[in-house]
N, CA, C and O atoms as a CHARMM CRD file, in Angstrom:
* protein
*
  388
    1    1 MET  N     98.30700 112.11100  46.97600 PROA 1      0.00000
    2    1 MET  CA    98.33000 110.97400  47.85700 PROA 1      0.00000
    3    1 MET  C     96.98100 110.78200  48.55100 PROA 1      0.00000
    4    1 MET  O     96.56700 109.64800  48.79000 PROA 1      0.00000
    5    2 PHE  N     96.29400 111.87600  48.87500 PROA 2      0.00000
    6    2 PHE  CA    94.99400 111.76700  49.51600 PROA 2      0.00000
    7    2 PHE  C     93.91300 112.09400  48.50100 PROA 2      0.00000
    8    2 PHE  O     94.09500 112.95700  47.64200 PROA 2      0.00000
    9    3 GLU  N     92.80100 111.41000  48.60200 PROA 3      0.00000
   10    3 GLU  CA    91.69600 111.61700  47.67100 PROA 3      0.00000
   11    3 GLU  C     90.42200 111.86200  48.45600 PROA 3      0.00000
   12    3 GLU  O     90.10600 111.11400  49.38200 PROA 3      0.00000
   13    4 LEU  N     89.68600 112.90700  48.09300 PROA 4      0.00000
   14    4 LEU  CA    88.41600 113.20000  48.74200 PROA 4      0.00000
   15    4 LEU  C     87.35600 112.24200  48.22300 PROA 4      0.00000
   16    4 LEU  O     87.21200 112.05500  47.01500 PROA 4      0.00000
   17    5 LEU  N     86.62000 111.64100  49.13900 PROA 5      0.00000
   18    5 LEU  CA    85.56300 110.70900  48.76700 PROA 5      0.00000
   19    5 LEU  C     84.24200 111.46000  48.63300 PROA 5      0.00000
   20    5 LEU  O     84.05500 112.49800  49.26800 PROA 5      0.00000
   21    6 PRO  N     83.32200 110.94600  47.81100 PROA 6      0.00000
   22    6 PRO  CA    82.02000 111.60300  47.66800 PROA 6      0.00000
   23    6 PRO  C     81.26600 111.59200  48.99600 PROA 6      0.00000
   24    6 PRO  O     81.36500 110.64300  49.77400 PROA 6      0.00000
   25    7 LEU  N     80.51700 112.65200  49.23900 PROA 7      0.00000
   26    7 LEU  CA    79.79300 112.79900  50.50100 PROA 7      0.00000
   27    7 LEU  C     78.31100 112.54600  50.32500 PROA 7      0.00000
   28    7 LEU  O     77.75900 112.70000  49.23500 PROA 7      0.00000
   29    8 THR  N     77.68200 112.15800  51.41200 PROA 8      0.00000
   30    8 THR  CA    76.23300 112.02800  51.39800 PROA 8      0.00000
   31    8 THR  C     75.57600 113.24400  52.03700 PROA 8      0.00000
   32    8 THR  O     74.35200 113.37200  52.01200 PROA 8      0.00000
   33    9 SER  N     76.37700 114.13300  52.60800 PROA 9      0.00000
   34    9 SER  CA    75.86000 115.33100  53.26300 PROA 9      0.00000
   35    9 SER  C     76.63700 116.54700  52.77700 PROA 9      0.00000
   36    9 SER  O     77.83900 116.46400  52.52400 PROA 9      0.00000
   37   10 ASP  N     75.94500 117.67700  52.64700 PROA 10     0.00000
   38   10 ASP  CA    76.59800 118.91400  52.23500 PROA 10     0.00000
   39   10 ASP  C     76.93300 119.80300  53.42200 PROA 10     0.00000
   40   10 ASP  O     77.31500 120.95700  53.22400 PROA 10     0.00000
   41   11 ALA  N     76.80400 119.30500  54.65600 PROA 11     0.00000
   42   11 ALA  CA    77.06700 120.10400  55.85400 PROA 11     0.00000
   43   11 ALA  C     78.51500 120.58600  55.85100 PROA 11     0.00000
   44   11 ALA  O     79.44000 119.81100  55.60600 PROA 11     0.00000
   45   12 ALA  N     78.69400 121.86600  56.12400 PROA 12     0.00000
   46   12 ALA  CA    80.03000 122.45600  56.16500 PROA 12     0.00000
   47   12 ALA  C     80.12000 123.41400  57.34200 PROA 12     0.00000
   48   12 ALA  O     79.11000 123.92500  57.82700 PROA 12     0.00000
   49   13 VAL  N     81.35200 123.64900  57.79500 PROA 13     0.00000
   50   13 VAL  CA    81.59100 124.59700  58.87700 PROA 13     0.00000
   51   13 VAL  C     82.64500 125.60200  58.43100 PROA 13     0.00000
   52   13 VAL  O     83.45100 125.31700  57.54500 PROA 13     0.00000
   53   14 GLY  N     82.63100 126.76400  59.04300 PROA 14     0.00000
   54   14 GLY  CA    83.63400 127.78400  58.76700 PROA 14     0.00000
   55   14 GLY  C     84.73100 127.71500  59.81000 PROA 14     0.00000
   56   14 GLY  O     84.46000 127.76000  61.01000 PROA 14     0.00000
   57   15 ILE  N     85.97700 127.60400  59.35300 PROA 15     0.00000
   58   15 ILE  CA    87.12400 127.60300  60.25300 PROA 15     0.00000
   59   15 ILE  C     88.15600 128.58400  59.72500 PROA 15     0.00000
   60   15 ILE  O     88.07900 129.02600  58.57900 PROA 15     0.00000
   61   16 GLU  N     89.12000 128.92000  60.56700 PROA 16     0.00000
   62   16 GLU  CA    90.21400 129.79900  60.16500 PROA 16     0.00000
   63   16 GLU  C     91.51700 129.04200  60.36700 PROA 16     0.00000
   64   16 GLU  O     91.77500 128.51700  61.45100 PROA 16     0.00000
   65   17 ILE  N     92.34400 128.98700  59.32000 PROA 17     0.00000
   66   17 ILE  CA    93.64900 128.35000  59.40600 PROA 17     0.00000
   67   17 ILE  C     94.70200 129.38700  59.06000 PROA 17     0.00000
   68   17 ILE  O     94.76800 129.86400  57.92700 PROA 17     0.00000
   69   18 ASP  N     95.52500 129.73400  60.04000 PROA 18     0.00000
   70   18 ASP  CA    96.57600 130.73600  59.86600 PROA 18     0.00000
   71   18 ASP  C     96.04100 132.01000  59.22100 PROA 18     0.00000
   72   18 ASP  O     96.67300 132.57800  58.33000 PROA 18     0.00000
   73   19 GLY  N     94.87600 132.45100  59.67600 PROA 19     0.00000
   74   19 GLY  CA    94.28400 133.70100  59.19900 PROA 19     0.00000
   75   19 GLY  C     93.43900 133.57300  57.95100 PROA 19     0.00000
   76   19 GLY  O     92.80100 134.54300  57.54000 PROA 19     0.00000
   77   20 LYS  N     93.41800 132.39700  57.33500 PROA 20     0.00000
   78   20 LYS  CA    92.64300 132.18200  56.11400 PROA 20     0.00000
   79   20 LYS  C     91.31100 131.51900  56.47700 PROA 20     0.00000
   80   20 LYS  O     91.29800 130.43800  57.06500 PROA 20     0.00000
   81   21 VAL  N     90.19900 132.15900  56.13100 PROA 21     0.00000
   82   21 VAL  CA    88.87200 131.63000  56.44800 PROA 21     0.00000
   83   21 VAL  C     88.46200 130.62700  55.37300 PROA 21     0.00000
   84   21 VAL  O     88.54500 130.92000  54.18100 PROA 21     0.00000
   85   22 LEU  N     88.01900 129.44200  55.79900 PROA 22     0.00000
   86   22 LEU  CA    87.66200 128.35800  54.89000 PROA 22     0.00000
   87   22 LEU  C     86.32100 127.75300  55.27300 PROA 22     0.00000
   88   22 LEU  O     85.90700 127.83000  56.43000 PROA 22     0.00000
   89   23 ARG  N     85.64600 127.15400  54.30800 PROA 23     0.00000
   90   23 ARG  CA    84.47000 126.31800  54.56000 PROA 23     0.00000
   91   23 ARG  C     84.90600 124.89400  54.24100 PROA 23     0.00000
   92   23 ARG  O     85.38300 124.61100  53.14200 PROA 23     0.00000
   93   24 VAL  N     84.74000 124.01000  55.20200 PROA 24     0.00000
   94   24 VAL  CA    85.15800 122.61600  55.02300 PROA 24     0.00000
   95   24 VAL  C     84.02300 121.68800  55.44600 PROA 24     0.00000
   96   24 VAL  O     83.18000 122.07600  56.25500 PROA 24     0.00000
   97   25 PRO  N     83.98800 120.47400  54.91400 PROA 25     0.00000
   98   25 PRO  CA    82.95600 119.52700  55.32800 PROA 25     0.00000
   99   25 PRO  C     82.97600 119.31600  56.84800 PROA 25     0.00000
  100   25 PRO  O     84.04300 119.23600  57.45600 PROA 25     0.00000
  101   26 ALA  N     81.80900 119.23000  57.43900 PROA 26     0.00000
  102   26 ALA  CA    81.68000 119.13800  58.89500 PROA 26     0.00000
  103   26 ALA  C     82.28400 117.85900  59.47500 PROA 26     0.00000
  104   26 ALA  O     82.57000 117.80800  60.67100 PROA 26     0.00000
  105   27 HSD  N     82.48100 116.83300  58.65900 PROA 27     0.00000
  106   27 HSD  CA    83.03800 115.57500  59.16800 PROA 27     0.00000
  107   27 HSD  C     84.56900 115.54100  59.12900 PROA 27     0.00000
  108   27 HSD  O     85.16300 114.56700  59.59000 PROA 27     0.00000
  109   28 PHE  N     85.21600 116.56900  58.59600 PROA 28     0.00000
  110   28 PHE  CA    86.67400 116.59500  58.47600 PROA 28     0.00000
  111   28 PHE  C     87.34600 116.72100  59.83800 PROA 28     0.00000
  112   28 PHE  O     86.78700 117.29100  60.77500 PROA 28     0.00000
  113   29 THR  N     88.55800 116.17700  59.92500 PROA 29     0.00000
  114   29 THR  CA    89.44400 116.51500  61.03400 PROA 29     0.00000
  115   29 THR  C     90.20900 117.76700  60.61300 PROA 29     0.00000
  116   29 THR  O     90.16600 118.16800  59.44900 PROA 29     0.00000
  117   30 VAL  N     90.89900 118.37100  61.55400 PROA 30     0.00000
  118   30 VAL  CA    91.70900 119.54900  61.22600 PROA 30     0.00000
  119   30 VAL  C     92.79200 119.16500  60.22100 PROA 30     0.00000
  120   30 VAL  O     93.06300 119.92400  59.29000 PROA 30     0.00000
  121   31 ALA  N     93.41200 118.00000  60.39500 PROA 31     0.00000
  122   31 ALA  CA    94.44700 117.54500  59.45200 PROA 31     0.00000
  123   31 ALA  C     93.88500 117.38800  58.04900 PROA 31     0.00000
  124   31 ALA  O     94.52800 117.78300  57.07600 PROA 31     0.00000
  125   32 ALA  N     92.69000 116.81400  57.93400 PROA 32     0.00000
  126   32 ALA  CA    92.06200 116.65200  56.62200 PROA 32     0.00000
  127   32 ALA  C     91.77700 118.02100  55.99800 PROA 32     0.00000
  128   32 ALA  O     91.95600 118.19800  54.79300 PROA 32     0.00000
  129   33 ALA  N     91.34000 118.97900  56.80100 PROA 33     0.00000
  130   33 ALA  CA    91.08200 120.33000  56.29700 PROA 33     0.00000
  131   33 ALA  C     92.37200 120.97600  55.80000 PROA 33     0.00000
  132   33 ALA  O     92.38100 121.62800  54.75600 PROA 33     0.00000
  133   34 LEU  N     93.45300 120.79500  56.54100 PROA 34     0.00000
  134   34 LEU  CA    94.75200 121.32400  56.10800 PROA 34     0.00000
  135   34 LEU  C     95.14300 120.74300  54.75200 PROA 34     0.00000
  136   34 LEU  O     95.45000 121.48000  53.81600 PROA 34     0.00000
  137   35 LEU  N     95.12900 119.42100  54.65800 PROA 35     0.00000
  138   35 LEU  CA    95.55900 118.75000  53.43300 PROA 35     0.00000
  139   35 LEU  C     94.64200 119.06100  52.25200 PROA 35     0.00000
  140   35 LEU  O     95.12300 119.26000  51.13600 PROA 35     0.00000
  141   36 ALA  N     93.33400 119.10400  52.48100 PROA 36     0.00000
  142   36 ALA  CA    92.39000 119.38500  51.40000 PROA 36     0.00000
  143   36 ALA  C     92.54800 120.79500  50.85400 PROA 36     0.00000
  144   36 ALA  O     92.15200 121.07500  49.72300 PROA 36     0.00000
  145   37 ASN  N     93.12300 121.67600  51.64900 PROA 37     0.00000
  146   37 ASN  CA    93.33000 123.05100  51.21100 PROA 37     0.00000
  147   37 ASN  C     94.78000 123.34100  50.85000 PROA 37     0.00000
  148   37 ASN  O     95.19900 124.49700  50.80000 PROA 37     0.00000
  149   38 GLY  N     95.54100 122.27900  50.59900 PROA 38     0.00000
  150   38 GLY  CA    96.89600 122.42900  50.06900 PROA 38     0.00000
  151   38 GLY  C     97.97100 122.75500  51.08000 PROA 38     0.00000
  152   38 GLY  O     99.10200 123.04400  50.68900 PROA 38     0.00000
  153   39 GLN  N     97.66400 122.72000  52.35700 PROA 39     0.00000
  154   39 GLN  CA    98.66200 123.01400  53.38100 PROA 39     0.00000
  155   39 GLN  C     99.20500 121.69800  53.92000 PROA 39     0.00000
  156   39 GLN  O     98.53000 121.01400  54.68900 PROA 39     0.00000
  157   40 VAL  N    100.41800 121.34400  53.52100 PROA 40     0.00000
  158   40 VAL  CA   100.97900 120.05500  53.90500 PROA 40     0.00000
  159   40 VAL  C    101.84700 120.12800  55.15800 PROA 40     0.00000
  160   40 VAL  O    102.25300 119.08900  55.67900 PROA 40     0.00000
  161   41 THR  N    102.13800 121.32400  55.65100 PROA 41     0.00000
  162   41 THR  CA   102.89200 121.47000  56.89100 PROA 41     0.00000
  163   41 THR  C    102.04800 122.21900  57.90800 PROA 41     0.00000
  164   41 THR  O    101.21200 123.05200  57.55600 PROA 41     0.00000
  165   42 CYS  N    102.28200 121.90500  59.18400 PROA 42     0.00000
  166   42 CYS  CA   101.51600 122.57700  60.22900 PROA 42     0.00000
  167   42 CYS  C    102.37400 122.99600  61.41400 PROA 42     0.00000
  168   42 CYS  O    101.88400 123.64600  62.33800 PROA 42     0.00000
  169   43 ARG  N    103.64400 122.63000  61.39200 PROA 43     0.00000
  170   43 ARG  CA   104.53100 123.04400  62.47900 PROA 43     0.00000
  171   43 ARG  C    105.97100 122.92100  62.02400 PROA 43     0.00000
  172   43 ARG  O    106.26000 122.32800  60.98500 PROA 43     0.00000
  173   44 SER  N    106.87300 123.48800  62.81700 PROA 44     0.00000
  174   44 SER  CA   108.29900 123.27400  62.58600 PROA 44     0.00000
  175   44 SER  C    108.88800 122.64700  63.84200 PROA 44     0.00000
  176   44 SER  O    108.43800 122.91300  64.95600 PROA 44     0.00000
  177   45 SER  N    109.88800 121.82300  63.64700 PROA 45     0.00000
  178   45 SER  CA   110.52600 121.10900  64.74800 PROA 45     0.00000
  179   45 SER  C    111.20100 122.08500  65.70200 PROA 45     0.00000
  180   45 SER  O    111.82200 123.05300  65.26500 PROA 45     0.00000
  181   46 ALA  N    111.08400 121.83300  67.00700 PROA 46     0.00000
  182   46 ALA  CA   111.74300 122.66500  68.01100 PROA 46     0.00000
  183   46 ALA  C    113.25100 122.47800  67.98800 PROA 46     0.00000
  184   46 ALA  O    113.98800 123.36700  68.41600 PROA 46     0.00000
  185   47 VAL  N    113.71900 121.34600  67.49900 PROA 47     0.00000
  186   47 VAL  CA   115.15300 121.05300  67.50200 PROA 47     0.00000
  187   47 VAL  C    115.84200 121.60400  66.25900 PROA 47     0.00000
  188   47 VAL  O    116.79000 122.38100  66.37200 PROA 47     0.00000
  189   48 SER  N    115.37500 121.21000  65.07400 PROA 48     0.00000
  190   48 SER  CA   116.06800 121.58300  63.83900 PROA 48     0.00000
  191   48 SER  C    115.35500 122.65700  63.03000 PROA 48     0.00000
  192   48 SER  O    115.95200 123.25500  62.13400 PROA 48     0.00000
  193   49 GLY  N    114.10400 122.90600  63.33000 PROA 49     0.00000
  194   49 GLY  CA   113.32000 123.85000  62.53500 PROA 49     0.00000
  195   49 GLY  C    112.73400 123.23200  61.28000 PROA 49     0.00000
  196   49 GLY  O    112.11000 123.92700  60.47800 PROA 49     0.00000
  197   50 ALA  N    112.93300 121.91200  61.09900 PROA 50     0.00000
  198   50 ALA  CA   112.40000 121.21800  59.91700 PROA 50     0.00000
  199   50 ALA  C    110.87400 121.26100  59.93100 PROA 50     0.00000
  200   50 ALA  O    110.24800 121.16800  60.98700 PROA 50     0.00000
  201   51 LEU  N    110.29300 121.40000  58.75900 PROA 51     0.00000
  202   51 LEU  CA   108.83500 121.43900  58.65000 PROA 51     0.00000
  203   51 LEU  C    108.23900 120.05600  58.85600 PROA 51     0.00000
  204   51 LEU  O    108.79500 119.05100  58.41300 PROA 51     0.00000
  205   52 ARG  N    107.09500 120.02200  59.53700 PROA 52     0.00000
  206   52 ARG  CA   106.39300 118.78200  59.81400 PROA 52     0.00000
  207   52 ARG  C    104.94100 118.93100  59.40700 PROA 52     0.00000
  208   52 ARG  O    104.42300 120.04600  59.33400 PROA 52     0.00000
  209   53 GLY  N    104.27700 117.80300  59.14000 PROA 53     0.00000
  210   53 GLY  CA   102.87200 117.83700  58.75900 PROA 53     0.00000
  211   53 GLY  C    102.20500 116.51900  59.05800 PROA 53     0.00000
  212   53 GLY  O    102.85700 115.58600  59.52700 PROA 53     0.00000
  213   54 PRO  N    100.90200 116.42300  58.79100 PROA 54     0.00000
  214   54 PRO  CA   100.18100 115.17600  59.04300 PROA 54     0.00000
  215   54 PRO  C    100.85600 114.01000  58.32700 PROA 54     0.00000
  216   54 PRO  O    101.21100 114.10300  57.15200 PROA 54     0.00000
  217   55 PHE  N    101.02500 112.91700  59.05600 PROA 55     0.00000
  218   55 PHE  CA   101.71000 111.75700  58.48600 PROA 55     0.00000
  219   55 PHE  C    100.87600 110.48500  58.63700 PROA 55     0.00000
  220   55 PHE  O    100.46800 109.88700  57.64200 PROA 55     0.00000
  221   56 CYS  N    100.62500 110.07300  59.87600 PROA 56     0.00000
  222   56 CYS  CA    99.94400 108.78300  60.08100 PROA 56     0.00000
  223   56 CYS  C     98.42400 108.91100  60.01000 PROA 56     0.00000
  224   56 CYS  O     97.74300 107.94000  59.67800 PROA 56     0.00000
  225   57 MET  N     97.88300 110.08100  60.31500 PROA 57     0.00000
  226   57 MET  CA    96.44000 110.36200  60.29500 PROA 57     0.00000
  227   57 MET  C     95.64500 109.49700  61.27600 PROA 57     0.00000
  228   57 MET  O     94.43800 109.32400  61.10800 PROA 57     0.00000
  229   58 MET  N     96.32300 108.94300  62.31500 PROA 58     0.00000
  230   58 MET  CA    95.59500 108.15800  63.31300 PROA 58     0.00000
  231   58 MET  C     96.10500 108.38300  64.72600 PROA 58     0.00000
  232   58 MET  O     95.86100 107.55800  65.60600 PROA 58     0.00000
  233   59 GLY  N     96.81000 109.48800  64.96100 PROA 59     0.00000
  234   59 GLY  CA    97.18600 109.87600  66.31300 PROA 59     0.00000
  235   59 GLY  C     98.40500 109.21600  66.90600 PROA 59     0.00000
  236   59 GLY  O     98.61300 109.29600  68.11600 PROA 59     0.00000
  237   60 VAL  N     99.22400 108.56200  66.09000 PROA 60     0.00000
  238   60 VAL  CA   100.37700 107.84100  66.61600 PROA 60     0.00000
  239   60 VAL  C    101.66300 108.67400  66.56200 PROA 60     0.00000
  240   60 VAL  O    102.46600 108.61700  67.49300 PROA 60     0.00000
  241   61 CYS  N    101.87000 109.43300  65.50600 PROA 61     0.00000
  242   61 CYS  CA   103.18500 110.04700  65.26400 PROA 61     0.00000
  243   61 CYS  C    103.37900 111.43900  65.87300 PROA 61     0.00000
  244   61 CYS  O    104.52500 111.84200  66.07200 PROA 61     0.00000
  245   62 PHE  N    102.34900 112.17200  66.17000 PROA 62     0.00000
  246   62 PHE  CA   102.41000 113.52300  66.74600 PROA 62     0.00000
  247   62 PHE  C    103.11300 114.54200  65.84200 PROA 62     0.00000
  248   62 PHE  O    103.63200 115.54400  66.33500 PROA 62     0.00000
  249   63 GLU  N    103.13500 114.30300  64.54300 PROA 63     0.00000
  250   63 GLU  CA   103.72800 115.24600  63.60200 PROA 63     0.00000
  251   63 GLU  C    102.77200 116.38400  63.23700 PROA 63     0.00000
  252   63 GLU  O    103.20300 117.39300  62.67800 PROA 63     0.00000
  253   64 CYS  N    101.48700 116.23700  63.54400 PROA 64     0.00000
  254   64 CYS  CA   100.48100 117.20700  63.10700 PROA 64     0.00000
  255   64 CYS  C    100.04400 118.16900  64.20900 PROA 64     0.00000
  256   64 CYS  O     98.92400 118.67900  64.17000 PROA 64     0.00000
  257   65 LEU  N    100.90100 118.42200  65.18000 PROA 65     0.00000
  258   65 LEU  CA   100.52400 119.31000  66.27600 PROA 65     0.00000
  259   65 LEU  C    100.27100 120.72700  65.78400 PROA 65     0.00000
  260   65 LEU  O    101.04900 121.27100  65.00100 PROA 65     0.00000
  261   66 VAL  N     99.18100 121.31500  66.24600 PROA 66     0.00000
  262   66 VAL  CA    98.80100 122.68800  65.91100 PROA 66     0.00000
  263   66 VAL  C     98.26600 123.36800  67.17500 PROA 66     0.00000
  264   66 VAL  O     98.06800 122.72900  68.20900 PROA 66     0.00000
  265   67 GLU  N     98.04400 124.65600  67.06600 PROA 67     0.00000
  266   67 GLU  CA    97.36800 125.40600  68.12600 PROA 67     0.00000
  267   67 GLU  C     95.92200 125.59100  67.69100 PROA 67     0.00000
  268   67 GLU  O     95.66300 126.08200  66.59200 PROA 67     0.00000
  269   68 ILE  N     94.98100 125.20300  68.54000 PROA 68     0.00000
  270   68 ILE  CA    93.56200 125.35400  68.22200 PROA 68     0.00000
  271   68 ILE  C     92.90300 126.20800  69.29700 PROA 68     0.00000
  272   68 ILE  O     92.92700 125.86700  70.47900 PROA 68     0.00000
  273   69 ASP  N     92.32300 127.30700  68.87500 PROA 69     0.00000
  274   69 ASP  CA    91.64500 128.23300  69.79100 PROA 69     0.00000
  275   69 ASP  C     92.52500 128.58700  70.98200 PROA 69     0.00000
  276   69 ASP  O     92.05500 128.64900  72.11800 PROA 69     0.00000
  277   70 GLY  N     93.81100 128.82100  70.70900 PROA 70     0.00000
  278   70 GLY  CA    94.75900 129.24800  71.74100 PROA 70     0.00000
  279   70 GLY  C     95.39500 128.12900  72.54600 PROA 70     0.00000
  280   70 GLY  O     96.23800 128.39700  73.40200 PROA 70     0.00000
  281   71 VAL  N     95.01500 126.87800  72.29500 PROA 71     0.00000
  282   71 VAL  CA    95.57700 125.73600  73.01800 PROA 71     0.00000
  283   71 VAL  C     96.64200 125.07900  72.14700 PROA 71     0.00000
  284   71 VAL  O     96.32000 124.56200  71.07700 PROA 71     0.00000
  285   72 PRO  N     97.92100 125.08700  72.58500 PROA 72     0.00000
  286   72 PRO  CA    98.98300 124.50100  71.76800 PROA 72     0.00000
  287   72 PRO  C     99.03100 122.97900  71.88200 PROA 72     0.00000
  288   72 PRO  O     98.40700 122.38900  72.76500 PROA 72     0.00000
  289   73 ASN  N     99.77800 122.35900  70.97800 PROA 73     0.00000
  290   73 ASN  CA   100.07500 120.92400  71.00600 PROA 73     0.00000
  291   73 ASN  C     98.84400 120.03500  70.87800 PROA 73     0.00000
  292   73 ASN  O     98.73700 119.01700  71.56200 PROA 73     0.00000
  293   74 VAL  N     97.91700 120.41600  70.00500 PROA 74     0.00000
  294   74 VAL  CA    96.72100 119.61700  69.75000 PROA 74     0.00000
  295   74 VAL  C     96.96200 118.80900  68.47900 PROA 74     0.00000
  296   74 VAL  O     97.43500 119.34700  67.47800 PROA 74     0.00000
  297   75 GLN  N     96.63800 117.52000  68.52000 PROA 75     0.00000
  298   75 GLN  CA    96.80900 116.67100  67.33500 PROA 75     0.00000
  299   75 GLN  C     95.71500 116.98600  66.32100 PROA 75     0.00000
  300   75 GLN  O     94.53300 116.76300  66.58200 PROA 75     0.00000
  301   76 ALA  N     96.11400 117.50000  65.17300 PROA 76     0.00000
  302   76 ALA  CA    95.16000 117.87900  64.12800 PROA 76     0.00000
  303   76 ALA  C     94.40800 116.67500  63.57000 PROA 76     0.00000
  304   76 ALA  O     93.24400 116.79600  63.18600 PROA 76     0.00000
  305   77 CYS  N     95.05400 115.52700  63.52200 PROA 77     0.00000
  306   77 CYS  CA    94.40700 114.34300  62.93500 PROA 77     0.00000
  307   77 CYS  C     93.35400 113.73500  63.85200 PROA 77     0.00000
  308   77 CYS  O     92.53400 112.93400  63.40200 PROA 77     0.00000
  309   78 MET  N     93.36200 114.09900  65.11400 PROA 78     0.00000
  310   78 MET  CA    92.41900 113.52400  66.07700 PROA 78     0.00000
  311   78 MET  C     91.33600 114.51900  66.49100 PROA 78     0.00000
  312   78 MET  O     90.52000 114.21800  67.36100 PROA 78     0.00000
  313   79 THR  N     91.32300 115.70000  65.87400 PROA 79     0.00000
  314   79 THR  CA    90.40100 116.75700  66.26900 PROA 79     0.00000
  315   79 THR  C     89.47200 117.09800  65.11400 PROA 79     0.00000
  316   79 THR  O     89.92500 117.50200  64.04400 PROA 79     0.00000
  317   80 ARG  N     88.17800 116.93600  65.33100 PROA 80     0.00000
  318   80 ARG  CA    87.17000 117.28600  64.31700 PROA 80     0.00000
  319   80 ARG  C     87.01700 118.79600  64.24200 PROA 80     0.00000
  320   80 ARG  O     87.13500 119.49000  65.25200 PROA 80     0.00000
  321   81 VAL  N     86.75700 119.30100  63.05000 PROA 81     0.00000
  322   81 VAL  CA    86.52000 120.73400  62.88900 PROA 81     0.00000
  323   81 VAL  C     85.18900 121.11700  63.52800 PROA 81     0.00000
  324   81 VAL  O     84.24400 120.32800  63.55300 PROA 81     0.00000
  325   82 THR  N     85.13400 122.34100  64.04200 PROA 82     0.00000
  326   82 THR  CA    83.89200 122.89000  64.58500 PROA 82     0.00000
  327   82 THR  C     83.74000 124.31600  64.08300 PROA 82     0.00000
  328   82 THR  O     84.72700 124.97500  63.75300 PROA 82     0.00000
  329   83 GLU  N     82.51900 124.78100  64.02600 PROA 83     0.00000
  330   83 GLU  CA    82.22800 126.13100  63.53200 PROA 83     0.00000
  331   83 GLU  C     83.02400 127.16600  64.33300 PROA 83     0.00000
  332   83 GLU  O     83.00500 127.16700  65.56400 PROA 83     0.00000
  333   84 GLY  N     83.72400 128.04800  63.60700 PROA 84     0.00000
  334   84 GLY  CA    84.46600 129.13500  64.22900 PROA 84     0.00000
  335   84 GLY  C     85.83100 128.77000  64.78100 PROA 84     0.00000
  336   84 GLY  O     86.50400 129.61800  65.36600 PROA 84     0.00000
  337   85 MET  N     86.25000 127.54000  64.60900 PROA 85     0.00000
  338   85 MET  CA    87.54100 127.08900  65.11400 PROA 85     0.00000
  339   85 MET  C     88.67400 127.91300  64.50000 PROA 85     0.00000
  340   85 MET  O     88.66400 128.21200  63.30600 PROA 85     0.00000
  341   86 ARG  N     89.65100 128.27400  65.33700 PROA 86     0.00000
  342   86 ARG  CA    90.82000 129.01500  64.86100 PROA 86     0.00000
  343   86 ARG  C     92.06000 128.14300  65.04200 PROA 86     0.00000
  344   86 ARG  O     92.42700 127.77500  66.15800 PROA 86     0.00000
  345   87 VAL  N     92.69600 127.82300  63.91200 PROA 87     0.00000
  346   87 VAL  CA    93.85100 126.92300  63.89300 PROA 87     0.00000
  347   87 VAL  C     95.08000 127.73500  63.48800 PROA 87     0.00000
  348   87 VAL  O     95.04100 128.52500  62.54500 PROA 87     0.00000
  349   88 ARG  N     96.17300 127.52100  64.22700 PROA 88     0.00000
  350   88 ARG  CA    97.43100 128.18900  63.87900 PROA 88     0.00000
  351   88 ARG  C     98.55300 127.16700  63.82900 PROA 88     0.00000
  352   88 ARG  O     98.62100 126.24700  64.64300 PROA 88     0.00000
  353   89 SER  N     99.43000 127.35200  62.85500 PROA 89     0.00000
  354   89 SER  CA   100.63000 126.51400  62.78100 PROA 89     0.00000
  355   89 SER  C    101.52000 126.83800  63.97200 PROA 89     0.00000
  356   89 SER  O    101.51400 127.95700  64.48700 PROA 89     0.00000
  357   90 MET  N    102.28700 125.83700  64.40000 PROA 90     0.00000
  358   90 MET  CA   103.19700 126.04100  65.52200 PROA 90     0.00000
  359   90 MET  C    104.63400 126.08900  65.00900 PROA 90     0.00000
  360   90 MET  O    105.02100 125.33000  64.12000 PROA 90     0.00000
  361   91 HSD  N    105.40800 126.99300  65.58500 PROA 91     0.00000
  362   91 HSD  CA   106.80400 127.14200  65.18800 PROA 91     0.00000
  363   91 HSD  C    107.67400 126.94600  66.41600 PROA 91     0.00000
  364   91 HSD  O    107.60200 127.72100  67.36900 PROA 91     0.00000
  365   92 GLY  N    108.49500 125.90400  66.38900 PROA 92     0.00000
  366   92 GLY  CA   109.32600 125.58900  67.55700 PROA 92     0.00000
  367   92 GLY  C    108.47500 124.99400  68.65900 PROA 92     0.00000
  368   92 GLY  O    107.39400 124.46600  68.39900 PROA 92     0.00000
  369   93 LYS  N    108.95500 125.07800  69.88100 PROA 93     0.00000
  370   93 LYS  CA   108.19500 124.48400  70.98600 PROA 93     0.00000
  371   93 LYS  C    107.17900 125.47700  71.52300 PROA 93     0.00000
  372   93 LYS  O    107.39900 126.68900  71.51200 PROA 93     0.00000
  373   94 ALA  N    106.07600 124.94500  71.98800 PROA 94     0.00000
  374   94 ALA  CA   105.00600 125.77500  72.53600 PROA 94     0.00000
  375   94 ALA  C    105.25600 126.04100  74.00200 PROA 94     0.00000
  376   94 ALA  O    105.81000 125.20400  74.71500 PROA 94     0.00000
  377   95 ARG  N    104.84300 127.21100  74.44400 PROA 95     0.00000
  378   95 ARG  CA   104.91800 127.51700  75.87700 PROA 95     0.00000
  379   95 ARG  C    103.73600 126.87000  76.56200 PROA 95     0.00000
  380   95 ARG  O    102.61200 126.91600  76.06300 PROA 95     0.00000
  381   96 LEU  N    103.99300 126.27900  77.68600 PROA 96     0.00000
  382   96 LEU  CA   102.91100 125.68300  78.46100 PROA 96     0.00000
  383   96 LEU  C    102.45100 126.70700  79.49400 PROA 96     0.00000
  384   96 LEU  O    103.26400 127.40600  80.09800 PROA 96     0.00000
  385   97 ALA  N    101.14500 126.78400  79.68600 PROA 97     0.00000
  386   97 ALA  CA   100.58800 127.77800  80.62200 PROA 97     0.00000
  387   97 ALA  C    100.88000 127.40500  82.05400 PROA 97     0.00000
  388   97 ALA  O    100.48700 128.12600  82.97200 PROA 97     0.00000
């Protein structure tokens, strides 16, 4: 469903997704990095436990919530990757600090 477009830059950053270290293009969002690496789910519903993943890719649906660098409930589709970023899938509801 998604297709990677040719790039004019080879810039890449190193990120970690659920313990897996990856190099991804520096212009990617976290959601794009997930999908480009074959991970179509990023959380489970707090109510039913159903798996959820990036859907609208423009910040409207909130299906792509992940934990980034220890901060829960971050929209993966609205967050650009940065060097050393640590992304974790969320299971159920997140605890608020």
